[in-house]
N, C-alpha and C positions, 0 to 999 in steps of 0.2 A: 504493500500500500504506500502511496505517496505521502499520505498523512498518517503517521504512525499512531496506533492506539496506545495510550500510556498505561503502564502497569502500576495501578494505584492501590492495590488491596491493602498494603501496609499503611499507607497514608490514610485511607478511608477508615481503617480500624482504629488508628490513633485518634482521629478526630471525631469518630461517631460513637465510640463505645466507652462508657464508664463501667464500673462493676458494682454489683450488689453482693455483699458478703464475699468479695474477691473471687466469686465463682461465676455468677450469671451475668452475661453482658446486658447492659441497658442500652439499647440502640436508640440514638438520638440524632439530632440535626447534624448534618455533615458540612464540612468546609473543604470542598474538593479543590485540587490544584488545577488552574485553568491556564492554558498556554495559547497565546495568540487569539484569544477570544473564540476558540473553536470548540464545538460540542464534541464530546467523546462518550462512549458507552458508560464509563464510570461516572461522568458528570450527570448523564441522564438518570442514572440510578440514585443520585444524591438528592434529587428534588424531593421536597416534602409533599405528600399527596393528601390534600384536604378532602374530608368526607363528613357525613353525618351532621350537617349544619342544622342547628335548632335555635329558635328565637324564644326568649322568655315570654310569659303571658302578657306582661306589661310592655313588651317591645323594647325594653331598655338594654338587654344583654343578649349576646350571641355565644352559643356553645358549639364547639366543633372538635373533630379529631384530626390529627395529622399522622400519617404513616411514614416512617423512616426505614431505610433499608441499609444493611451492612453487606457488602460484597464478600468480605472476609468470613463473616459468620453465615453467609448464604441464607439470610432470613430477614424479616422485617418485624416492626413493632409499631403499635399505634399509641399515641398519647393524647390527652384531652387538654383543650384550651378554652379560656373564657375571655371575652372582651366586651366593652361597651358597644352599643349599636352604632356609635360614630367611629369605631375602630380604636378608641383610646383604651388605655389601661389593659393591654393584652397580657395574659398570664398563662403559663403552662401549669396546670394544676395536678398532673400526674407525672411521676418519674419512676416507672416500674419496669421490670423485665417481663411482666406478663401483659397480655393484651387487654386493653379496655375498649369496649365497643358499644354501639347502640345507645349512647348517652342521651338523656332527655331531662328537661327541666321539670321539677315539681312545681305545683301551682303557686307555692309561696315565693318562687323566684330566688330562694336562698339555698335550696338543696338540689342535688342532681342524683338521678338514678342511672345506673349503667350496668353493663355486663362485664365481668372479669373472669379470667381463667386462673386466678391466683390459687384456687384450691384443686385445680386439675380439670374441672369441667366449667363451662360458662354458667355462672350463677349471677343472680341479681344482687347488686350492692347499692349503697347510698353514701353520700358524703355532702359536706357543705360546698358551696360554690367556690370556695377558696382552696379546696382539696383536703381540708381537715375533716376529722371525725368520720373516717372511712369505716364502714361496717357492712358485713355480709347479711343479706336479707333472706335469700332462699337457700335451701339445702336439699335440692332434688337429686335423685340418683343419676339422672341424665341432664344434659345441657339445655339451657334456654337459648333459643336462636334469636329472638327479639321480643319486644313487649310494648304495651301501651296501657297506661293507667286510665281508668274511667274518669270522666270530668270532675267528679267529687273525690277521686282517689280512694274510694271504698272498695274498688274492685281492680283486679289486674288481668288484662288479656295478654297472653303470651303464646309464642310458637315453640313447639318442641316436637322432636321426631318420635314416631311410634313404629313398631314393627309392621312390615308389610309382607304378606304371603307366608308360605311355609318354607322353612329352612330345611336343608338336608338333615341336620341333626334332629329336627322334629320328626322326620319320617323314620330315621334310623338312629335312635339314641345311643346305640352301641358304637357309632362311628363319629365321636365328637371332634376328631381331628381331620376328618375328610374335608377336602377343599372344593370338591366338585359341587356345582350348582345345577340342580334339576330344573329345567325350564318347560313350562306347559302353555305359555301364552306370550304375546308380544309385550313390548315395553319392559323387558327384563334388564335393559341397560339404558342409560340416558346421559348423553353428553360425556361424562367422565366417571360414571359410577355404575356398579351393578345395583339395581334397585332392590334394597332390602329394608328400607325405611321410607316413610313419607312424613311430611310435616303436618301437624294438626294444630288448630287453635284451641287453647285452654283458657278457662276463666276461673279465677279464684278470689276469695275474700282477702282484702288487705287491711289489717287492723293492728295497731301498735307495732308497726314495722315487721309484721309477720304475714306470711302467705299461708292460707288455710283453705281447706275444702275445695281443692281444684277439681274442675269438671272438664272432660274432653268434649268439646262442642260437637265433634264428629265421632263420638264413641261408637265403636262397632262398625264404622264405615271405612272401606278400604281406599278412600279418596285422599287427595292431597289439597291442602290449603295452608299457606299460599302455594301457587303452582310452580313446580320445578321447570327449568333449572334456575330462572332468574327472579322469580317472585319473592317479595319480602313483606315487611310489615305494611307497606303501602296498599296491599291487597286486603287489609282488614281495617275496620273503623268502628269507633264508638259513636252512637247517637248522642247529641248534646245532653239529653236527660239521663244518660247512662242506663237506659232500660233495654237497649237493643245493640247487638253486635252485627255489623255487616261484614260478610266475608266472601271472597272470591273462590269458586271451586268448579272444577270440571268433573262432574260426578260420573266418571267413566273409568274403566280399567282395561288392561290387556289390549286386544286388537281394536276394540271400540275406541279406547283412548288414543291409540297410535294413528287412527284415521281421522280424528276430529279435533278442531280447535274450539268447539262450542262450550265455553265456560259461562257461568252465571253468577249473579250477585244474590246471595242469600241473607235473609234477616233471621237472626236467632234471638228469641225473646227470653230474657233472663228469668222472668217470673214464671212462665209456663214451660220453658224448655222446648218450645215448638219452633220449627224452622219453616220459612216460607221463601220460595223462589220468586224474586221480584223482577226477573228479566226473562221469564219463561216465554218461549217463542222467538227470542232474539238469538240468531243462530251462530254468530261468530264469537270472538273473544269479547266478553263483558267483564271488566275488571277495574280495580283501583277505585273503590267507592269513597266519596268525600261528602260528609254532611255539612250543610250550611250552618253557620253559628246560631241562627234562630230556630233551627230544627225543622224548617218547613220544606227543605229541598235535599235531594241527594244528587250529586253529579258523579259521572263515571265515564270511563273510556270504553267505547264500543266499536267493534268491527262488525260489518254486516254479514259477510259470507263465511260459512263453515268451511274449514280446510285451508283458508287463505290467511296465513300468519302475517302477511305484509299489507293487508287491506287498509284502507283509510281508517285512522283512529279518530272516531267521531266524538264530539263532546255532547253527551246526553245529560239531561236533567229530569228528575222525577218530582212531581208535586206529591209530597208524602200524605197529604190530606185526601187527594182525589185518585192518586195512582197514575195520573196522566204522565206520559213520557214524551219528551220533546227533544228533537235533534237540533241543538242550537247551531251546529256547524253545517247545516244542510247546504248552504250556499258558499261554504268556505272550502276551497279545493286544496286543503292542507291537513296535516295531522294535528291533533290536539293532545298534548302529553303533559304529565306533571301537574294535574289540576289542583288549584288552591282557591278557596273562597275568599272574597273580600270580607272585611270585618263587618260590613253592613248587610251582608247576604244578598246583595244585588248583582254581583258580578263574579265571574270566575277567571282567575289568572291562569295562564298556562304557557308552555314553551312550544314553538313550532318552527320547523325548518322551511324556508322558502329561498330558492336560488342559492342553495348551499350555505346559508347563514341561518342560525337558530336564534330567534329573538323571543322576548317576552310579549305576550298579547293579553288583552282583556276582552272577555265576552260578557256583554250586558244581557241579563236574562230577559228583561221586559221586551226589548226590541231586536234581540239577536245580533246586535251590532258588534263587529269585531274591530278592535283597535290595536295597532302595533305600537308598543310602548318604547322599545329600545331600537337603536340603529347601530351600525358599525360592523366591521369585519370580525365576527365573533360567533361563538356558540354559547348560549345560556343552557345550563343543564338543570337549573332549579330556580323556583321563585317562591318566596314566602311573604305574603302580605302582612303588614302591621298597620296600626292606626295612622301612621304618618308616612311611611315609605315602604318600599319593597326591598327585601333582602334576596340577593341572587348569587349564584355561583356560575362563573363563566370561564371559558378558555378559548384559545385560538391555536393555529398552527405554530405560533411563536411564543406561546406562554401557557403553562399549565393552570389548573384550577386555582382561582382566588375568589374571595368573598367580596361582594360589592353591595353598596346601598344605591337604590335607584329611585329617582323622583317619579311617582306614578303618572304625573301629568306631562312633564317635559321629557322624561326618559333620561335625564342627566344622571351620570354614574359617578360614584365615588368609591375607589378601592379602599378596602378596610383591612384585609388580612396581611398582605405583603409577605407571605410565607417564604417566597423564593426570590425576594428582591435582590439579595446580595449576589446570588448566583447569576441571575438574569442581567444584572448590571455589568458583569464581566464578560458576557457572551455577545458575539456579533452575529445577529440573526440575518438570514438571507431575505431578500425582498420576496413578498408573496403578491402575485399579480393575477387579476381576474381577466380571462380572455373568453370571448364568445367565438366559437369555431363552427363553420358550416359543415353539416353532415352530408352523407351521400344522398339523403332524401330531402335536402335543402331546408333543414331545420337548424336552429342555433343551439349550440351545446356549450354550457359554461365549463371552462377548464381552468383549473388552478395551475399556475406556473410558479415554481419556487426556485429562486436563483441562489447560487453560492454566495457566501459572504465575500465582500470586496469584488463583486462581479465586474469583469472587464469585457465590455462588448466587442473588443477587438480580438479577443481570444476565442478559441473553439473548445467547447466543453462536451464531454460525454454526457449523454442524456438518458434518463430512465422514464419509461412509460409505467405508471402505477395503475394496476388493475384492482378495483375495489371488490370486496367480498359482499356477502349478504344472501343472495345477490342484490337485495333491495334495501341497502343502507347507504345514505348519502355520503358523498365526498364533500363534507362541510368543513368547518374550521376546527376539526378535531385535533386533539393533542394525544399522541400515542407514545407509550413507553417501549414500543417495539418498531412499529411502522412510523417512525418519526421523520417527517419531511425535512426538518431543520438539521437532523443528524445526517441525512443523505446529502443535503446541500453543503454541510460542513466538510464533507469528503469530496468536494468539488464536482458534484453532479448537478445538472439541471433536472428537475422533476416535472413531469407532465402528468397531471391528475385530472382526467376528464370525468364529468358527471354524465356518463353514458346512459343509454336507454335502460330503464329498470330501476332508476334511483328516485327516491321521494324528493319533494321540494320543487317539482316542476309540473305539477298537476297529475291527475290519475291516469290520463292517457299515456304520458311519458313513463310512469311507474309500471303500469300493467303490461306494457308491450313485450317485456322480456319473457313472461311466462309462456312456456311452450315454444320459445324461439331461441333457446341456447344455441350459440354458434351462428346467430343471425344478425339482426340489425345492430345489436350492441357491440359485436365484434367489428362491424364496419365503422362504428363510432370510434373505437380504439384506433383504427387505422387513420381515420380522419384527423384525430388529435395529433398523433405522432407525425403524420405526413405534413401537416401544416407547420409544426414546429421545426421539422427537419429542413425546411426552406430558409430558416433564419440563419444569418451569417455566423452567429455565435454558437450554433449547434453543430457538433461534429456528426454528420449524418452517417459516417462510417463507424461510429462508436455508440450505437443505440442499444440499450438494455431494456428488458421487460420483466417486471416483478409483481407478485401478488399472492394473497392468501385466501383460502376457502374458495368461494366462487372466483376470486382473483387468481387462485392457484389453478382452477379449471381453465380460466381464461389463458393463463400462461401455457398450459399444456395444449390447448386448442390452437393458439397463435403459433406455437412451435411447428405445427403441421401446415400452416397456411400463410406464413409471414413473407414468403418470397424474398428471403435473405435481407429483410429490413434490419433485423436484430443480430447482435453479435454475442449476446449472453441472455440467459433466462434464469429466473429463480421462482420456484413454486413452493409455497408452504401450505400444507394441509389441503391440497387440491383434489378435486374429483378427476380421476383419470379414465376409469371404465364406468360409464353410466349404467349399463345393465347390471353390473355388479353393485354399484352404489345403490340402486333401487332396492336391493335385497339386504344390503349391509347396514343402511342407516336405520335409526330407530323411530323418528317422527315421520310416519308414512304420509301424513297430510302434506308435508313439504314436497316430497318427490311426486306425489299424485297431482298436486297443483302445478308445480313448476315444470315438471317433465311431461305432464299430460296424462300420466298413467303408467301401467305396467308395460314392459318391453314385449311381453308375449301377446299383448292385445294387437294383433295384426290389422284389425279393422280401424284402429284409432290412429288417424293420420297425424294428429298433433304429437302423440307419443312417439310414433315411428320417426317423425322428423327430428325429435329430440335425440333419440338413440342413434340416428344416422350421423349426428354431429358429435358423437363420443370421441374424445381425443385419442383413445387407444386405436381407433380405426385409421389414423393418419400418421402413425409412427414411421411408416415408410418414407415420409417426407421430412423427418427430423434430420437436421444437419448442423445444429447450433449448440454450443456448450450449455448444459443445464445443471443447476443445483436444485436438489430436491430436499425439502425439510418436512419432517412430520413428527408428531407425538404419538406414542403407543397407547396413551390413555385417551386418545381422541376417539370417542364412540359415535360421533356425528359423521365423520369421514375417516374410516379406518386407515391405519397406517399401511395396510396392504395396498391401498391405492398409490401411495407414494413409492413403496417398494417396487410395485409393478412398473411404474414410470421409470424409475432409476434402472431397473433391470433391462427394460426395453431399450433405453438409451445406450447402455453398455453393450448389449447384444448387437445394436445397430452400428457400433463403432463411434458413437457420438461422445465427446468428452463429457463426463458426468461426475458428480459428487453427491453424496447423500449425508445429511445430518439428521440422525434419529435421536429422539429424547424418550427413553423408556418410561420416565416418570412425569411427563408433561401431557396436557390434554390438547384442546383446540387452540390454546394459547401457550405462551411460555411465561411462567409465573415466578420462577426462582431466580434470584439475582445472578448467580454465576452462570446459569443456563442462558439467561438473557444476554449477558456479555459474550458468551460463546456464540450465541446466535448472531450478534452484531459483527463479531470478528470474522466469522465464517461468511456472512453476507457480503461484507465489503472486501474480504480477501478474494472472493470469487469474482466480484465485479471488477476489482482492480486488475486481476489477472487477465481479463479478456477485453476490458474497455480502456485501459490506460497503458 
C-alpha cells in the first residue's frame, strides 16, 4: 500500500485502558496517533459511538451511552453520560469494566435505571444521576434484554428470552452432551443464531425498588416479541394511564413465519389479562406503537403488503376512542420511521430519507400536513420532542453520530455532545459531492462522489464503484465502521456511490423496480455511474475497482461476468453467488419469494426464471479480473458456501483470487481486530491491482 497502515495496538492500549483491581481492563476514550490528517483503521476504531439517547421528563437533561473499543483487548465497553439539554455540564457517570446499557430516566429526573452485566447476567440497576448510590434491583436467573417503567413507575415491562421448541436433550435425556440439533420445520436459524430462544415481554410489580410477581405476556405462546433479529424495546409501549401494554408480534412459527412479514400490534390489558389484535386485516409489517401523551391516539409504522420487507413504511394513527385508522402519509411518497409524538399530541415527528438525505419531519394529525424541519447534507437517525426543542442524533459520510438540539420551527441545529471533536479536528476529510447522472432509460440518478483529501484535479486517481446492499437500502449520508467512504478516500481512491434502481428516497416506482429484475436495470445504472465518471480527466479509467457487500456482493459477482474489462479489481463481501442455491439456503423465505419472484423450479413463473437466469454463477466463464472474496461463517442470511463457491470458481478459472473467511463473524464484522484485518486485506488487494 502507498499509504501504510500504522500498527497502533500498543498505543491504543496505553491510552484506552485503565485497570480495575489491576486485572480487568476498563476500556475508555482513546487518543489515537494521527499522521498527516489521514484516516486509518485504528483511528476508525477509536471513535466513541453514541447510543441510547434519553431526555428527562422535564426536558432539562440528556442521558446517553458511548461505546469505546480496544484493538489490543479485541473488545468494547459502553459507559453512561449525562449533560444538560444545552450541552453544558457533561459528565461521565460510569467507569466500569462491565457493560451498562438501556439506561433510562426515572420520572423524578434525579435517578437512572439501567442494565448491567456486573453480576454475570444483564440485570436491572438504579443509581443517582451523578453515578452514586448504585444498587442492583433485579435478581432473575436469566438476563433482561431491555425495559420500560409504567408512567407511574408501579409496574415494569421488560424483555427476556424464553425457551423455544424442543431441544435434543429433551427428547433424549441420556445424551446431555450431544451437539446435534433435530430440525422439523423452517426458521431453525436466523441471521447468526440457531433459534432456541425467543424474546417475550414480561410485566411485573415494582415497589420499594423490588421486582415482584412477573407475568409472561405471551405465556405458553411460541411467538417472539419484539421481532428478531433487529426489534427492540421500540416495539413495545405503555399507554399513558398504565393500564395497557402495546406490543408488536408476528404470531407465526416455522414455515408460516418464514413466508410472511405480517406482524400486528396487540393490546394487553393488565387488569383482565386479555389480548386484542388492533391491526387485524392489515397484512404487512405493523410495528413500533407510540401512544400520544393525552392517551387519545396511537401511531405506528405500517407496511401494506405481506412478504415485502422493503415496502413503504407508512405513518398510521388510530383514534383509540373510535378505533378508526388513518394513513397520515397517504400522499407522502417516502418512508416514515422513528415516530415520536409532540408534547401537545397534535403532531408526530419522524425521520425520512429523500434524495439520499435523512431529515426530521413533522406530520400534523388534523390536516395530514407534512413539514420538513431540518436541511443539510446529513442523516438524522433519531428525534425526541421536548416542550421547547427537538433532540436528535445525526451523522454524515464525514462525521459519526453526535447529539444535536434542533429548533422545531426554523430547523436550526446546535451540536451538544462533541464526543469525537478532538479526533475529527485532526483529520482531513475528502470532499463529498452530489452528482445527478443520466441512466440508460434517461432518468436522473443521484450519485455521491467522495474525493481524496488534498485532491488534485491535475492528477489521475484510481476509482472505486461502490455497490450498495439491501438491496433496498439507500446510499444516504451514512457513516460506517467498515464501508467507510472517508477511509477509502484517505487511501487515495475516488469513490463513486450511485443510488441505483431499488433504493428508497426517490419514490416507490424507483424503489420497487428492482424486485424480480436482479441483473437488470440496476446493473445498467452501475455502468452509467462509472462510465460517466471515467470520462473525467482526474479519473484513471485504466484503474477502476468495484466493491460491495450483501446485495452489493451479488452485484460484484454479476458485474465480474458482464463488465467488458471496465474493472481491474473486484471485492465481494457476503454476496449471493448461486441464486438457486440461495433460494434454499436463506432463512427468511419472504425475501427471496418477493425479490427473486419465487422458486427456481417454478418453470411457468417468468419473473422467477428471469431472476435465476441472471445468477452470477452462470457467467463465471467470462470472469477475467482479480477478485477478493470475504465472508463470515456465522452468516445464516447468505451462507459462507456462496463465497467459497465464488472463490473456488475463480481459482479453477485461473483468475487471480483471494479469500478472507471469518469463522466467528456473521453478516457483519463486529470484533475490532477482525475489523482491522478486514481493512488491511481490503486495501492490500486494491493497492495490488489498482496502484
